[in-house]
PDB file of N, CA, C, O and CB in Angstrom:
ATOM      1  N   MET A   1    -165.716 144.854 -30.313  1.00  0.00           N
ATOM      2  CA  MET A   1    -164.550 144.746 -29.580  1.00  0.00           C
ATOM      3  C   MET A   1    -164.699 143.568 -28.680  1.00  0.00           C
ATOM      4  O   MET A   1    -165.718 143.395 -28.011  1.00  0.00           O
ATOM      5  CB  MET A   1    -164.252 145.997 -28.841  1.00  0.00           C
ATOM      6  N   LYS A   2    -163.627 142.720 -28.665  1.00  0.00           N
ATOM      7  CA  LYS A   2    -163.672 141.454 -27.882  1.00  0.00           C
ATOM      8  C   LYS A   2    -163.093 141.792 -26.423  1.00  0.00           C
ATOM      9  O   LYS A   2    -162.142 142.567 -26.313  1.00  0.00           O
ATOM     10  CB  LYS A   2    -162.780 140.249 -28.645  1.00  0.00           C
ATOM     11  N   ILE A   3    -163.689 141.194 -25.315  1.00  0.00           N
ATOM     12  CA  ILE A   3    -163.299 141.423 -23.960  1.00  0.00           C
ATOM     13  C   ILE A   3    -162.513 140.177 -23.622  1.00  0.00           C
ATOM     14  O   ILE A   3    -163.058 139.074 -23.629  1.00  0.00           O
ATOM     15  CB  ILE A   3    -164.531 141.683 -22.986  1.00  0.00           C
ATOM     16  N   ASP A   4    -161.170 140.353 -23.309  1.00  0.00           N
ATOM     17  CA  ASP A   4    -160.329 139.209 -22.891  1.00  0.00           C
ATOM     18  C   ASP A   4    -160.516 139.121 -21.437  1.00  0.00           C
ATOM     19  O   ASP A   4    -160.619 140.128 -20.735  1.00  0.00           O
ATOM     20  CB  ASP A   4    -158.802 139.366 -23.272  1.00  0.00           C
ATOM     21  N   LYS A   5    -160.564 137.824 -20.943  1.00  0.00           N
ATOM     22  CA  LYS A   5    -160.749 137.574 -19.427  1.00  0.00           C
ATOM     23  C   LYS A   5    -159.484 136.765 -18.961  1.00  0.00           C
ATOM     24  O   LYS A   5    -158.964 135.971 -19.745  1.00  0.00           O
ATOM     25  CB  LYS A   5    -162.185 136.702 -19.090  1.00  0.00           C
ATOM     26  N   ASN A   6    -158.985 136.955 -17.700  1.00  0.00           N
ATOM     27  CA  ASN A   6    -157.793 136.308 -17.141  1.00  0.00           C
ATOM     28  C   ASN A   6    -156.525 136.493 -17.875  1.00  0.00           C
ATOM     29  O   ASN A   6    -155.791 135.550 -18.170  1.00  0.00           O
ATOM     30  CB  ASN A   6    -158.018 134.919 -17.033  1.00  0.00           C
ATOM     31  N   VAL A   7    -156.271 137.791 -18.178  1.00  0.00           N
ATOM     32  CA  VAL A   7    -155.115 138.152 -18.702  1.00  0.00           C
ATOM     33  C   VAL A   7    -154.254 138.831 -17.535  1.00  0.00           C
ATOM     34  O   VAL A   7    -154.659 139.876 -17.024  1.00  0.00           O
ATOM     35  CB  VAL A   7    -155.377 139.040 -19.908  1.00  0.00           C
ATOM     36  N   PRO A   8    -153.140 138.268 -17.145  1.00  0.00           N
ATOM     37  CA  PRO A   8    -152.437 138.848 -16.047  1.00  0.00           C
ATOM     38  C   PRO A   8    -151.785 140.223 -16.394  1.00  0.00           C
ATOM     39  O   PRO A   8    -151.181 140.420 -17.448  1.00  0.00           O
ATOM     40  CB  PRO A   8    -151.393 137.874 -15.579  1.00  0.00           C
ATOM     41  N   ILE A   9    -151.950 141.099 -15.475  1.00  0.00           N
ATOM     42  CA  ILE A   9    -151.360 142.491 -15.540  1.00  0.00           C
ATOM     43  C   ILE A   9    -149.763 142.356 -15.409  1.00  0.00           C
ATOM     44  O   ILE A   9    -149.271 141.623 -14.551  1.00  0.00           O
ATOM     45  CB  ILE A   9    -151.990 143.461 -14.307  1.00  0.00           C
ATOM     46  N   PRO A  10    -149.042 143.045 -16.238  1.00  0.00           N
ATOM     47  CA  PRO A  10    -147.534 142.896 -15.977  1.00  0.00           C
ATOM     48  C   PRO A  10    -147.282 143.566 -14.584  1.00  0.00           C
ATOM     49  O   PRO A  10    -148.015 144.463 -14.167  1.00  0.00           O
ATOM     50  CB  PRO A  10    -146.591 143.635 -17.192  1.00  0.00           C
ATOM     51  N   LEU A  11    -146.245 143.103 -13.910  1.00  0.00           N
ATOM     52  CA  LEU A  11    -145.794 143.689 -12.718  1.00  0.00           C
ATOM     53  C   LEU A  11    -145.361 145.087 -12.877  1.00  0.00           C
ATOM     54  O   LEU A  11    -145.546 145.910 -11.980  1.00  0.00           O
ATOM     55  CB  LEU A  11    -144.747 142.924 -12.176  1.00  0.00           C
ATOM     56  N   GLU A  12    -144.764 145.392 -14.041  1.00  0.00           N
ATOM     57  CA  GLU A  12    -144.266 146.707 -14.086  1.00  0.00           C
ATOM     58  C   GLU A  12    -145.500 147.772 -14.293  1.00  0.00           C
ATOM     59  O   GLU A  12    -145.303 148.964 -14.055  1.00  0.00           O
ATOM     60  CB  GLU A  12    -143.185 146.786 -15.255  1.00  0.00           C
ATOM     61  N   ALA A  13    -146.647 147.351 -14.699  1.00  0.00           N
ATOM     62  CA  ALA A  13    -147.749 148.213 -14.625  1.00  0.00           C
ATOM     63  C   ALA A  13    -148.433 148.423 -13.435  1.00  0.00           C
ATOM     64  O   ALA A  13    -149.428 149.145 -13.374  1.00  0.00           O
ATOM     65  CB  ALA A  13    -148.594 147.854 -15.436  1.00  0.00           C
ATOM     66  N   LEU A  14    -147.908 147.770 -12.381  1.00  0.00           N
ATOM     67  CA  LEU A  14    -148.602 147.933 -11.037  1.00  0.00           C
ATOM     68  C   LEU A  14    -147.977 149.119 -10.256  1.00  0.00           C
ATOM     69  O   LEU A  14    -148.551 149.485  -9.230  1.00  0.00           O
ATOM     70  CB  LEU A  14    -148.479 146.578 -10.157  1.00  0.00           C
ATOM     71  N   GLY A  15    -146.883 149.728 -10.647  1.00  0.00           N
ATOM     72  CA  GLY A  15    -146.204 150.853  -9.868  1.00  0.00           C
ATOM     73  C   GLY A  15    -144.813 151.097 -10.525  1.00  0.00           C
ATOM     74  O   GLY A  15    -144.103 150.231 -11.036  1.00  0.00           O
ATOM     75  N   HIS A  16    -144.558 152.375 -10.426  1.00  0.00           N
ATOM     76  CA  HIS A  16    -143.320 152.851 -10.902  1.00  0.00           C
ATOM     77  C   HIS A  16    -141.997 152.148 -10.223  1.00  0.00           C
ATOM     78  O   HIS A  16    -141.026 151.833 -10.912  1.00  0.00           O
ATOM     79  CB  HIS A  16    -143.325 154.361 -10.665  1.00  0.00           C
ATOM     80  N   GLY A  17    -142.051 151.944  -8.878  1.00  0.00           N
ATOM     81  CA  GLY A  17    -141.034 151.160  -8.209  1.00  0.00           C
ATOM     82  C   GLY A  17    -140.858 149.789  -8.909  1.00  0.00           C
ATOM     83  O   GLY A  17    -139.698 149.384  -8.983  1.00  0.00           O
ATOM     84  N   GLY A  18    -141.726 149.103  -9.374  1.00  0.00           N
ATOM     85  CA  GLY A  18    -141.652 147.888 -10.025  1.00  0.00           C
ATOM     86  C   GLY A  18    -140.906 147.985 -11.289  1.00  0.00           C
ATOM     87  O   GLY A  18    -140.210 147.055 -11.697  1.00  0.00           O
ATOM     88  N   ALA A  19    -141.049 149.130 -11.930  1.00  0.00           N
ATOM     89  CA  ALA A  19    -140.520 149.308 -13.256  1.00  0.00           C
ATOM     90  C   ALA A  19    -138.995 149.672 -13.236  1.00  0.00           C
ATOM     91  O   ALA A  19    -138.178 149.113 -13.967  1.00  0.00           O
ATOM     92  CB  ALA A  19    -141.327 150.398 -13.973  1.00  0.00           C
ATOM     93  N   LYS A  20    -138.693 150.624 -12.366  1.00  0.00           N
ATOM     94  CA  LYS A  20    -137.336 151.019 -12.223  1.00  0.00           C
ATOM     95  C   LYS A  20    -136.422 150.150 -11.456  1.00  0.00           C
ATOM     96  O   LYS A  20    -135.301 149.865 -11.877  1.00  0.00           O
ATOM     97  CB  LYS A  20    -137.310 152.244 -11.659  1.00  0.00           C
ATOM     98  N   TYR A  21    -136.909 149.715 -10.296  1.00  0.00           N
ATOM     99  CA  TYR A  21    -136.302 148.813  -9.377  1.00  0.00           C
ATOM    100  C   TYR A  21    -136.965 147.404  -9.275  1.00  0.00           C
ATOM    101  O   TYR A  21    -138.190 147.325  -9.377  1.00  0.00           O
ATOM    102  CB  TYR A  21    -136.301 149.454  -8.064  1.00  0.00           C
ATOM    103  N   PRO A  22    -136.301 146.427  -9.102  1.00  0.00           N
ATOM    104  CA  PRO A  22    -136.929 145.097  -9.280  1.00  0.00           C
ATOM    105  C   PRO A  22    -137.449 144.608  -7.820  1.00  0.00           C
ATOM    106  O   PRO A  22    -137.286 143.454  -7.425  1.00  0.00           O
ATOM    107  CB  PRO A  22    -135.822 144.017  -9.947  1.00  0.00           C
ATOM    108  N   PHE A  23    -138.021 145.509  -7.152  1.00  0.00           N
ATOM    109  CA  PHE A  23    -138.529 145.162  -5.824  1.00  0.00           C
ATOM    110  C   PHE A  23    -139.673 144.147  -5.788  1.00  0.00           C
ATOM    111  O   PHE A  23    -139.795 143.320  -4.884  1.00  0.00           O
ATOM    112  CB  PHE A  23    -138.978 146.388  -5.160  1.00  0.00           C
ATOM    113  N   ARG A  24    -140.498 144.262  -6.822  1.00  0.00           N
ATOM    114  CA  ARG A  24    -141.654 143.182  -6.887  1.00  0.00           C
ATOM    115  C   ARG A  24    -141.202 141.855  -7.013  1.00  0.00           C
ATOM    116  O   ARG A  24    -141.781 140.904  -6.489  1.00  0.00           O
ATOM    117  CB  ARG A  24    -142.584 143.388  -8.033  1.00  0.00           C
ATOM    118  N   HIS A  25    -139.970 141.747  -7.838  1.00  0.00           N
ATOM    119  CA  HIS A  25    -139.378 140.419  -8.142  1.00  0.00           C
ATOM    120  C   HIS A  25    -138.452 139.777  -7.061  1.00  0.00           C
ATOM    121  O   HIS A  25    -138.187 138.575  -7.084  1.00  0.00           O
ATOM    122  CB  HIS A  25    -138.591 140.549  -9.393  1.00  0.00           C
ATOM    123  N   MET A  26    -138.016 140.557  -6.198  1.00  0.00           N
ATOM    124  CA  MET A  26    -137.222 140.074  -5.081  1.00  0.00           C
ATOM    125  C   MET A  26    -137.868 139.289  -4.158  1.00  0.00           C
ATOM    126  O   MET A  26    -138.986 139.566  -3.723  1.00  0.00           O
ATOM    127  CB  MET A  26    -136.672 141.072  -4.399  1.00  0.00           C
ATOM    128  N   GLU A  27    -137.126 138.170  -3.783  1.00  0.00           N
ATOM    129  CA  GLU A  27    -137.639 137.239  -2.632  1.00  0.00           C
ATOM    130  C   GLU A  27    -136.989 137.665  -1.248  1.00  0.00           C
ATOM    131  O   GLU A  27    -136.013 138.415  -1.208  1.00  0.00           O
ATOM    132  CB  GLU A  27    -137.245 135.630  -2.952  1.00  0.00           C
ATOM    133  N   VAL A  28    -137.527 137.195  -0.239  1.00  0.00           N
ATOM    134  CA  VAL A  28    -136.984 137.524   1.206  1.00  0.00           C
ATOM    135  C   VAL A  28    -135.466 137.144   1.169  1.00  0.00           C
ATOM    136  O   VAL A  28    -135.158 136.039   0.722  1.00  0.00           O
ATOM    137  CB  VAL A  28    -137.810 136.626   2.458  1.00  0.00           C
ATOM    138  N   GLY A  29    -134.637 137.887   1.555  1.00  0.00           N
ATOM    139  CA  GLY A  29    -133.160 137.637   1.507  1.00  0.00           C
ATOM    140  C   GLY A  29    -132.373 138.287   0.341  1.00  0.00           C
ATOM    141  O   GLY A  29    -131.145 138.367   0.377  1.00  0.00           O
ATOM    142  N   ASP A  30    -133.063 138.717  -0.622  1.00  0.00           N
ATOM    143  CA  ASP A  30    -132.466 139.214  -1.859  1.00  0.00           C
ATOM    144  C   ASP A  30    -132.042 140.553  -1.611  1.00  0.00           C
ATOM    145  O   ASP A  30    -132.682 141.213  -0.792  1.00  0.00           O
ATOM    146  CB  ASP A  30    -133.394 139.165  -3.039  1.00  0.00           C
ATOM    147  N   SER A  31    -131.058 141.056  -2.193  1.00  0.00           N
ATOM    148  CA  SER A  31    -130.614 142.592  -2.049  1.00  0.00           C
ATOM    149  C   SER A  31    -130.167 142.884  -3.326  1.00  0.00           C
ATOM    150  O   SER A  31    -129.837 142.028  -4.147  1.00  0.00           O
ATOM    151  CB  SER A  31    -129.437 142.939  -0.953  1.00  0.00           C
ATOM    152  N   ILE A  32    -130.147 144.339  -3.543  1.00  0.00           N
ATOM    153  CA  ILE A  32    -129.615 145.037  -4.787  1.00  0.00           C
ATOM    154  C   ILE A  32    -128.871 146.228  -4.286  1.00  0.00           C
ATOM    155  O   ILE A  32    -129.271 146.867  -3.313  1.00  0.00           O
ATOM    156  CB  ILE A  32    -130.782 145.485  -5.831  1.00  0.00           C
ATOM    157  N   PHE A  33    -127.732 146.545  -4.982  1.00  0.00           N
ATOM    158  CA  PHE A  33    -126.800 147.683  -4.733  1.00  0.00           C
ATOM    159  C   PHE A  33    -127.189 148.656  -5.740  1.00  0.00           C
ATOM    160  O   PHE A  33    -127.284 148.430  -6.947  1.00  0.00           O
ATOM    161  CB  PHE A  33    -125.251 147.313  -4.834  1.00  0.00           C
ATOM    162  N   ILE A  34    -127.435 149.909  -5.066  1.00  0.00           N
ATOM    163  CA  ILE A  34    -127.536 151.104  -6.091  1.00  0.00           C
ATOM    164  C   ILE A  34    -126.414 152.070  -5.806  1.00  0.00           C
ATOM    165  O   ILE A  34    -126.309 152.603  -4.701  1.00  0.00           O
ATOM    166  CB  ILE A  34    -128.976 151.914  -5.989  1.00  0.00           C
ATOM    167  N   GLU A  35    -125.534 152.308  -6.843  1.00  0.00           N
ATOM    168  CA  GLU A  35    -124.324 153.136  -6.711  1.00  0.00           C
ATOM    169  C   GLU A  35    -124.683 154.625  -6.944  1.00  0.00           C
ATOM    170  O   GLU A  35    -125.475 154.944  -7.831  1.00  0.00           O
ATOM    171  CB  GLU A  35    -123.216 152.665  -7.732  1.00  0.00           C
ATOM    172  N   GLY A  36    -124.087 155.526  -6.135  1.00  0.00           N
ATOM    173  CA  GLY A  36    -124.238 156.848  -6.134  1.00  0.00           C
ATOM    174  C   GLY A  36    -125.067 157.379  -4.973  1.00  0.00           C
ATOM    175  O   GLY A  36    -126.013 156.701  -4.573  1.00  0.00           O
ATOM    176  N   LYS A  37    -124.800 158.450  -4.454  1.00  0.00           N
ATOM    177  CA  LYS A  37    -125.522 159.056  -3.258  1.00  0.00           C
ATOM    178  C   LYS A  37    -126.914 159.503  -3.652  1.00  0.00           C
ATOM    179  O   LYS A  37    -127.868 159.272  -2.909  1.00  0.00           O
ATOM    180  CB  LYS A  37    -124.728 160.295  -2.669  1.00  0.00           C
ATOM    181  N   GLU A  38    -127.063 160.195  -4.910  1.00  0.00           N
ATOM    182  CA  GLU A  38    -128.363 160.554  -5.255  1.00  0.00           C
ATOM    183  C   GLU A  38    -129.361 159.453  -5.669  1.00  0.00           C
ATOM    184  O   GLU A  38    -130.534 159.395  -5.299  1.00  0.00           O
ATOM    185  CB  GLU A  38    -128.255 161.466  -6.270  1.00  0.00           C
ATOM    186  N   ALA A  39    -128.720 158.574  -6.504  1.00  0.00           N
ATOM    187  CA  ALA A  39    -129.452 157.378  -6.991  1.00  0.00           C
ATOM    188  C   ALA A  39    -129.841 156.478  -5.742  1.00  0.00           C
ATOM    189  O   ALA A  39    -130.948 155.940  -5.711  1.00  0.00           O
ATOM    190  CB  ALA A  39    -128.531 156.542  -8.055  1.00  0.00           C
ATOM    191  N   GLY A  40    -128.981 156.327  -4.776  1.00  0.00           N
ATOM    192  CA  GLY A  40    -129.331 155.688  -3.485  1.00  0.00           C
ATOM    193  C   GLY A  40    -130.501 156.337  -2.804  1.00  0.00           C
ATOM    194  O   GLY A  40    -131.477 155.674  -2.453  1.00  0.00           O
ATOM    195  N   GLN A  41    -130.412 157.543  -2.630  1.00  0.00           N
ATOM    196  CA  GLN A  41    -131.586 158.226  -1.940  1.00  0.00           C
ATOM    197  C   GLN A  41    -132.937 158.069  -2.888  1.00  0.00           C
ATOM    198  O   GLN A  41    -134.040 157.993  -2.346  1.00  0.00           O
ATOM    199  CB  GLN A  41    -131.208 159.891  -1.681  1.00  0.00           C
ATOM    200  N   ARG A  42    -132.822 158.032  -4.100  1.00  0.00           N
ATOM    201  CA  ARG A  42    -134.103 157.771  -4.994  1.00  0.00           C
ATOM    202  C   ARG A  42    -134.669 156.326  -4.671  1.00  0.00           C
ATOM    203  O   ARG A  42    -135.871 156.073  -4.603  1.00  0.00           O
ATOM    204  CB  ARG A  42    -133.722 157.866  -6.669  1.00  0.00           C
ATOM    205  N   ALA A  43    -133.629 155.399  -4.477  1.00  0.00           N
ATOM    206  CA  ALA A  43    -133.935 153.985  -4.420  1.00  0.00           C
ATOM    207  C   ALA A  43    -134.555 153.714  -2.944  1.00  0.00           C
ATOM    208  O   ALA A  43    -135.479 152.926  -2.742  1.00  0.00           O
ATOM    209  CB  ALA A  43    -132.567 153.086  -4.724  1.00  0.00           C
ATOM    210  N   LYS A  44    -133.945 154.440  -2.002  1.00  0.00           N
ATOM    211  CA  LYS A  44    -134.449 154.407  -0.678  1.00  0.00           C
ATOM    212  C   LYS A  44    -135.956 154.866  -0.557  1.00  0.00           C
ATOM    213  O   LYS A  44    -136.813 154.221   0.046  1.00  0.00           O
ATOM    214  CB  LYS A  44    -133.565 155.266   0.172  1.00  0.00           C
ATOM    215  N   SER A  45    -136.162 156.049  -1.201  1.00  0.00           N
ATOM    216  CA  SER A  45    -137.603 156.575  -1.326  1.00  0.00           C
ATOM    217  C   SER A  45    -138.569 155.578  -2.091  1.00  0.00           C
ATOM    218  O   SER A  45    -139.713 155.320  -1.717  1.00  0.00           O
ATOM    219  CB  SER A  45    -137.592 157.985  -2.116  1.00  0.00           C
ATOM    220  N   ALA A  46    -137.957 155.057  -3.203  1.00  0.00           N
ATOM    221  CA  ALA A  46    -138.831 154.114  -3.812  1.00  0.00           C
ATOM    222  C   ALA A  46    -139.236 152.796  -3.030  1.00  0.00           C
ATOM    223  O   ALA A  46    -140.321 152.234  -3.185  1.00  0.00           O
ATOM    224  CB  ALA A  46    -138.212 153.749  -5.028  1.00  0.00           C
ATOM    225  N   ALA A  47    -138.254 152.378  -2.188  1.00  0.00           N
ATOM    226  CA  ALA A  47    -138.524 151.259  -1.360  1.00  0.00           C
ATOM    227  C   ALA A  47    -139.525 151.456  -0.301  1.00  0.00           C
ATOM    228  O   ALA A  47    -140.336 150.601   0.055  1.00  0.00           O
ATOM    229  CB  ALA A  47    -137.351 150.833  -0.777  1.00  0.00           C
ATOM    230  N   PHE A  48    -139.396 152.795   0.236  1.00  0.00           N
ATOM    231  CA  PHE A  48    -140.443 153.124   1.361  1.00  0.00           C
ATOM    232  C   PHE A  48    -141.817 153.310   0.681  1.00  0.00           C
ATOM    233  O   PHE A  48    -142.804 152.926   1.309  1.00  0.00           O
ATOM    234  CB  PHE A  48    -140.043 154.525   2.219  1.00  0.00           C
ATOM    235  N   MET A  49    -141.974 153.838  -0.489  1.00  0.00           N
ATOM    236  CA  MET A  49    -143.152 153.737  -1.199  1.00  0.00           C
ATOM    237  C   MET A  49    -143.698 152.543  -1.428  1.00  0.00           C
ATOM    238  O   MET A  49    -144.890 152.343  -1.195  1.00  0.00           O
ATOM    239  CB  MET A  49    -143.046 154.256  -2.265  1.00  0.00           C
ATOM    240  N   MET A  50    -142.836 151.549  -1.945  1.00  0.00           N
ATOM    241  CA  MET A  50    -143.280 150.361  -2.363  1.00  0.00           C
ATOM    242  C   MET A  50    -143.873 149.606  -0.996  1.00  0.00           C
ATOM    243  O   MET A  50    -144.926 148.968  -1.010  1.00  0.00           O
ATOM    244  CB  MET A  50    -142.081 149.597  -3.124  1.00  0.00           C
ATOM    245  N   SER A  51    -143.183 149.745  -0.025  1.00  0.00           N
ATOM    246  CA  SER A  51    -143.645 149.220   1.356  1.00  0.00           C
ATOM    247  C   SER A  51    -144.915 149.800   1.825  1.00  0.00           C
ATOM    248  O   SER A  51    -145.664 149.122   2.529  1.00  0.00           O
ATOM    249  CB  SER A  51    -142.610 149.504   2.430  1.00  0.00           C
ATOM    250  N   LYS A  52    -145.209 151.003   1.486  1.00  0.00           N
ATOM    251  CA  LYS A  52    -146.521 151.585   1.849  1.00  0.00           C
ATOM    252  C   LYS A  52    -147.647 151.009   1.041  1.00  0.00           C
ATOM    253  O   LYS A  52    -148.740 150.836   1.579  1.00  0.00           O
ATOM    254  CB  LYS A  52    -146.506 153.084   1.671  1.00  0.00           C
ATOM    255  N   ARG A  53    -147.429 150.672  -0.337  1.00  0.00           N
ATOM    256  CA  ARG A  53    -148.396 150.307  -1.190  1.00  0.00           C
ATOM    257  C   ARG A  53    -148.594 148.744  -1.198  1.00  0.00           C
ATOM    258  O   ARG A  53    -149.581 148.252  -1.744  1.00  0.00           O
ATOM    259  CB  ARG A  53    -148.063 150.851  -2.509  1.00  0.00           C
ATOM    260  N   THR A  54    -147.671 148.006  -0.604  1.00  0.00           N
ATOM    261  CA  THR A  54    -147.790 146.543  -0.726  1.00  0.00           C
ATOM    262  C   THR A  54    -147.315 146.020   0.704  1.00  0.00           C
ATOM    263  O   THR A  54    -146.949 146.858   1.528  1.00  0.00           O
ATOM    264  CB  THR A  54    -146.858 145.928  -2.011  1.00  0.00           C
ATOM    265  N   ARG A  55    -147.310 144.814   0.991  1.00  0.00           N
ATOM    266  CA  ARG A  55    -146.956 144.156   2.100  1.00  0.00           C
ATOM    267  C   ARG A  55    -145.450 143.820   2.193  1.00  0.00           C
ATOM    268  O   ARG A  55    -144.988 143.266   3.190  1.00  0.00           O
ATOM    269  CB  ARG A  55    -147.751 143.010   2.173  1.00  0.00           C
ATOM    270  N   LEU A  56    -144.678 144.178   1.100  1.00  0.00           N
ATOM    271  CA  LEU A  56    -143.233 143.949   0.989  1.00  0.00           C
ATOM    272  C   LEU A  56    -142.601 144.793   2.155  1.00  0.00           C
ATOM    273  O   LEU A  56    -143.025 145.906   2.468  1.00  0.00           O
ATOM    274  CB  LEU A  56    -142.653 144.386  -0.500  1.00  0.00           C
ATOM    275  N   VAL A  57    -141.609 144.198   2.732  1.00  0.00           N
ATOM    276  CA  VAL A  57    -140.804 145.146   3.679  1.00  0.00           C
ATOM    277  C   VAL A  57    -139.232 145.107   3.298  1.00  0.00           C
ATOM    278  O   VAL A  57    -138.622 144.056   3.100  1.00  0.00           O
ATOM    279  CB  VAL A  57    -141.008 144.660   5.312  1.00  0.00           C
ATOM    280  N   PHE A  58    -138.752 146.198   3.234  1.00  0.00           N
ATOM    281  CA  PHE A  58    -137.257 146.510   2.918  1.00  0.00           C
ATOM    282  C   PHE A  58    -136.509 147.110   3.970  1.00  0.00           C
ATOM    283  O   PHE A  58    -137.038 147.829   4.818  1.00  0.00           O
ATOM    284  CB  PHE A  58    -137.114 147.419   1.784  1.00  0.00           C
ATOM    285  N   ARG A  59    -135.195 146.815   3.942  1.00  0.00           N
ATOM    286  CA  ARG A  59    -134.131 147.542   4.827  1.00  0.00           C
ATOM    287  C   ARG A  59    -133.216 147.974   3.863  1.00  0.00           C
ATOM    288  O   ARG A  59    -132.852 147.256   2.932  1.00  0.00           O
ATOM    289  CB  ARG A  59    -133.391 146.652   5.971  1.00  0.00           C
ATOM    290  N   VAL A  60    -132.757 149.330   4.082  1.00  0.00           N
ATOM    291  CA  VAL A  60    -131.767 149.914   3.399  1.00  0.00           C
ATOM    292  C   VAL A  60    -130.592 150.515   4.156  1.00  0.00           C
ATOM    293  O   VAL A  60    -130.739 151.251   5.132  1.00  0.00           O
ATOM    294  CB  VAL A  60    -132.337 150.824   2.655  1.00  0.00           C
ATOM    295  N   TRP A  61    -129.393 150.149   3.638  1.00  0.00           N
ATOM    296  CA  TRP A  61    -128.215 150.518   4.514  1.00  0.00           C
ATOM    297  C   TRP A  61    -127.250 151.171   3.483  1.00  0.00           C
ATOM    298  O   TRP A  61    -127.169 150.793   2.314  1.00  0.00           O
ATOM    299  CB  TRP A  61    -127.512 149.174   5.329  1.00  0.00           C
ATOM    300  N   ARG A  62    -126.483 152.248   4.057  1.00  0.00           N
ATOM    301  CA  ARG A  62    -125.563 152.900   3.196  1.00  0.00           C
ATOM    302  C   ARG A  62    -124.212 152.075   3.155  1.00  0.00           C
ATOM    303  O   ARG A  62    -123.690 151.651   4.186  1.00  0.00           O
ATOM    304  CB  ARG A  62    -125.341 154.372   3.684  1.00  0.00           C
ATOM    305  N   GLU A  63    -123.691 151.881   1.914  1.00  0.00           N
ATOM    306  CA  GLU A  63    -122.605 151.013   1.731  1.00  0.00           C
ATOM    307  C   GLU A  63    -121.767 151.558   0.544  1.00  0.00           C
ATOM    308  O   GLU A  63    -122.204 151.712  -0.597  1.00  0.00           O
ATOM    309  CB  GLU A  63    -123.099 149.563   1.500  1.00  0.00           C
ATOM    310  N   ASN A  64    -120.401 151.852   0.995  1.00  0.00           N
ATOM    311  CA  ASN A  64    -119.446 152.485   0.143  1.00  0.00           C
ATOM    312  C   ASN A  64    -120.079 153.721  -0.586  1.00  0.00           C
ATOM    313  O   ASN A  64    -120.397 154.705   0.081  1.00  0.00           O
ATOM    314  CB  ASN A  64    -118.907 151.457  -0.868  1.00  0.00           C
ATOM    315  N   ASN A  65    -120.250 153.692  -1.821  1.00  0.00           N
ATOM    316  CA  ASN A  65    -120.727 154.920  -2.560  1.00  0.00           C
ATOM    317  C   ASN A  65    -122.130 154.695  -3.108  1.00  0.00           C
ATOM    318  O   ASN A  65    -122.375 154.907  -4.295  1.00  0.00           O
ATOM    319  CB  ASN A  65    -119.751 155.286  -3.750  1.00  0.00           C
ATOM    320  N   GLY A  66    -123.032 154.276  -2.266  1.00  0.00           N
ATOM    321  CA  GLY A  66    -124.393 154.020  -2.704  1.00  0.00           C
ATOM    322  C   GLY A  66    -125.177 153.350  -1.390  1.00  0.00           C
ATOM    323  O   GLY A  66    -124.751 153.468  -0.241  1.00  0.00           O
ATOM    324  N   VAL A  67    -126.274 152.698  -1.713  1.00  0.00           N
ATOM    325  CA  VAL A  67    -127.159 151.859  -0.808  1.00  0.00           C
ATOM    326  C   VAL A  67    -127.308 150.421  -1.150  1.00  0.00           C
ATOM    327  O   VAL A  67    -127.175 150.046  -2.315  1.00  0.00           O
ATOM    328  CB  VAL A  67    -128.507 152.416  -0.779  1.00  0.00           C
ATOM    329  N   ARG A  68    -127.564 149.652  -0.240  1.00  0.00           N
ATOM    330  CA  ARG A  68    -127.950 148.244  -0.536  1.00  0.00           C
ATOM    331  C   ARG A  68    -129.433 148.120  -0.043  1.00  0.00           C
ATOM    332  O   ARG A  68    -129.702 148.641   1.040  1.00  0.00           O
ATOM    333  CB  ARG A  68    -126.942 147.145   0.217  1.00  0.00           C
ATOM    334  N   VAL A  69    -130.320 147.539  -0.675  1.00  0.00           N
ATOM    335  CA  VAL A  69    -131.659 147.437  -0.338  1.00  0.00           C
ATOM    336  C   VAL A  69    -131.894 145.897  -0.184  1.00  0.00           C
ATOM    337  O   VAL A  69    -131.672 145.174  -1.156  1.00  0.00           O
ATOM    338  CB  VAL A  69    -132.587 148.138  -1.417  1.00  0.00           C
ATOM    339  N   TRP A  70    -132.308 145.395   0.933  1.00  0.00           N
ATOM    340  CA  TRP A  70    -132.636 143.992   1.104  1.00  0.00           C
ATOM    341  C   TRP A  70    -134.324 143.926   1.296  1.00  0.00           C
ATOM    342  O   TRP A  70    -134.975 144.811   1.851  1.00  0.00           O
ATOM    343  CB  TRP A  70    -131.759 143.364   2.464  1.00  0.00           C
ATOM    344  N   ARG A  71    -134.771 142.936   0.834  1.00  0.00           N
ATOM    345  CA  ARG A  71    -136.134 142.461   1.186  1.00  0.00           C
ATOM    346  C   ARG A  71    -136.157 141.479   2.326  1.00  0.00           C
ATOM    347  O   ARG A  71    -135.670 140.350   2.266  1.00  0.00           O
ATOM    348  CB  ARG A  71    -136.781 141.820  -0.005  1.00  0.00           C
ATOM    349  N   VAL A  72    -136.732 141.977   3.318  1.00  0.00           N
ATOM    350  CA  VAL A  72    -136.849 141.288   4.601  1.00  0.00           C
ATOM    351  C   VAL A  72    -138.095 140.539   4.958  1.00  0.00           C
ATOM    352  O   VAL A  72    -138.118 139.634   5.792  1.00  0.00           O
ATOM    353  CB  VAL A  72    -136.658 142.209   5.588  1.00  0.00           C
ATOM    354  N   ALA A  73    -139.116 140.959   4.290  1.00  0.00           N
ATOM    355  CA  ALA A  73    -140.450 140.184   4.501  1.00  0.00           C
ATOM    356  C   ALA A  73    -141.383 140.580   3.296  1.00  0.00           C
ATOM    357  O   ALA A  73    -142.516 140.106   3.210  1.00  0.00           O
ATOM    358  CB  ALA A  73    -141.199 140.581   6.003  1.00  0.00           C
TER     359      ALA A  73
END
């Protein structure tokens, strides 16, 4: 079996939050809107967990029928 070196791991493989929500792809100042109260709560929890696992910082605000998540650092 051949061993491959320097093959980058896909961002989606680094955590569930990266797969379902584009948190890892967001730059400072970017935001996403998640519609629906329950879906918004799940996104808020996912952003919180992503912040705990990485150095990314998010702010979440209720907006209309959902939440908006901003990457702030």
